C-alpha positions as CSV (number, residue, x, y, z in Angstrom):
1,M,-2.5,-1.5,-11.7
2,L,1.0,-2.2,-13.0
3,E,0.9,-5.6,-14.7
4,K,4.5,-5.7,-15.9
5,P,7.1,-3.0,-16.0
6,S,7.7,-1.7,-19.5
7,L,10.3,0.7,-20.9
8,I,8.1,1.6,-23.8
9,R,5.3,2.5,-21.4
10,R,7.7,4.6,-19.4
11,I,8.9,6.5,-22.4
12,A,5.3,7.0,-23.7
13,I,4.1,8.3,-20.3
14,G,7.1,10.6,-20.0
15,K,6.4,11.9,-23.5
16,L,2.7,12.5,-22.7
17,V,3.5,14.4,-19.6
18,G,6.2,16.4,-21.4
19,L,3.8,17.1,-24.2
20,F,1.3,18.5,-21.7
21,F,3.9,21.0,-20.4
22,G,5.1,21.7,-23.9
23,L,1.5,22.5,-24.9
24,I,1.2,24.9,-22.0
25,G,4.3,26.8,-23.2
26,F,3.1,26.6,-26.9
27,L,-0.2,28.3,-25.9
28,I,1.1,30.8,-23.4
29,I,4.1,32.2,-25.3
30,P,2.1,34.2,-27.8
31,I,0.2,35.9,-25.0
32,Y,3.3,37.4,-23.4
33,S,5.6,37.6,-26.4
34,P,3.5,38.0,-29.6
35,D,6.6,38.7,-31.7
36,E,7.9,35.1,-31.2
37,G,7.3,33.0,-34.3
38,L,5.7,29.6,-34.7
39,M,9.1,27.9,-34.9
40,F,10.0,29.1,-31.3
41,R,6.7,27.8,-30.0
42,F,7.1,24.4,-31.7
43,A,10.6,24.2,-30.3
44,F,9.2,24.5,-26.7
45,L,6.6,21.9,-27.5
46,L,9.1,19.4,-28.9
47,W,11.7,20.2,-26.2
48,Y,9.5,19.2,-23.3
49,T,8.2,16.2,-25.2
50,T,11.8,15.1,-25.6
51,L,12.6,15.9,-22.0
52,G,9.8,13.5,-20.9
53,A,11.1,10.8,-23.2
54,I,14.6,11.1,-21.8
55,V,13.3,11.0,-18.3
56,G,11.4,7.8,-19.2
57,M,14.4,6.2,-20.8
58,F,16.6,7.0,-17.8
59,G,14.4,5.0,-15.5
60,V,16.3,1.9,-16.4
61,M,19.3,3.1,-14.5
62,T,18.6,2.7,-10.8
63,Y,22.2,2.2,-9.7
64,H,25.2,4.3,-10.5
65,P,28.0,1.9,-11.6
66,V,30.9,4.2,-11.0
67,L,29.9,5.8,-7.7
68,K,28.2,2.6,-6.5
69,L,25.2,4.5,-5.2
70,P,21.5,3.8,-5.7
71,M,19.6,6.5,-7.8
72,P,16.0,6.8,-6.8
73,W,13.4,8.0,-9.4
74,W,13.3,11.5,-7.9
75,F,17.1,12.0,-8.2
76,R,17.2,10.7,-11.8
77,S,14.2,12.6,-13.0
78,G,15.2,15.9,-11.4
79,L,18.7,15.6,-12.6
80,M,17.7,14.9,-16.2
81,G,15.0,17.7,-16.2
82,G,17.5,20.2,-14.8
83,W,20.2,19.2,-17.2
84,M,18.0,19.5,-20.2
85,N,16.7,22.9,-19.3
86,F,20.3,24.0,-18.5
87,L,21.2,23.2,-22.1
88,L,18.0,25.0,-23.2
89,V,19.1,28.2,-21.4
90,L,22.6,27.9,-22.9
91,F,21.2,27.7,-26.4
92,I,18.5,30.4,-26.3
93,Y,19.5,32.7,-23.3
94,D,18.7,35.9,-25.1
95,K,15.3,34.8,-26.3
96,L,14.3,33.5,-22.9
97,A,15.5,36.8,-21.3
98,A,13.2,38.7,-23.7
99,L,10.3,36.3,-23.1
100,I,10.6,36.7,-19.3
101,A,10.9,40.5,-19.6
102,G,7.8,40.5,-21.7
103,Y,6.0,38.4,-19.1
104,L,7.1,40.3,-16.1
105,G,7.8,43.7,-17.7
106,T,11.3,43.8,-16.2
107,N,14.7,42.2,-16.6
108,A,14.9,41.4,-12.8
109,I,14.4,37.6,-13.3
110,S,17.1,35.6,-14.8
111,P,16.5,32.9,-17.5
112,W,18.5,30.5,-15.3
113,W,15.4,29.9,-13.3
114,M,14.4,27.7,-16.2
115,V,16.8,25.1,-14.8
116,L,14.6,24.8,-11.7
117,E,11.5,24.6,-13.9
118,G,13.2,21.7,-15.7
119,V,13.9,19.9,-12.4
120,L,10.2,20.3,-11.5
121,I,8.9,19.1,-14.8
122,G,11.4,16.2,-14.8
123,L,10.1,15.2,-11.3
124,V,6.5,15.2,-12.6
125,C,7.5,13.2,-15.7
126,G,9.5,10.8,-13.6
127,Y,6.8,10.3,-11.0
128,F,4.2,9.3,-13.6
129,A,6.6,7.2,-15.6
130,T,7.7,5.3,-12.6
131,R,4.2,4.9,-11.1
132,L,2.6,3.7,-14.3
133,G,5.6,2.2,-16.2
134,G,7.9,0.7,-13.5
135,E,11.6,1.1,-13.2
136,G,14.9,-0.7,-13.2
137,K,16.2,-3.5,-15.4
138,E,12.8,-5.2,-15.3
139,T,11.4,-2.6,-17.7
140,V,13.7,-3.8,-20.5
141,G,12.5,-7.4,-20.5
142,R,14.5,-10.3,-21.9
């Protein structure tokens, strides 16, 4: 199925998978938090699309130059997804806490669980990007 590894294909597939998860958030947010505006919903849509693109781009780096260790697709993808959602929680902690409280009706769940969600979404993006777009230096072409 994979003719030739391609970085552009990796990024496009990562963006499509991220867009899928972003659309889910875009459509579900008003159900549980009708007070949130359109800007907040579009932020989620674009955030996960960007997360997918970054996971796709990071597929070129299969070896850590400083630690001299191989980095398999699941490590790279999970790391980038978790890091991106860690930043998301840092930026909008209060809004996420209100969104989760509206969803569950309680403040018992911390917004920091979004980091784990980022790891899982990063893994899905990375799996499809690697499977359909290849990985390593070969994706860049010469």
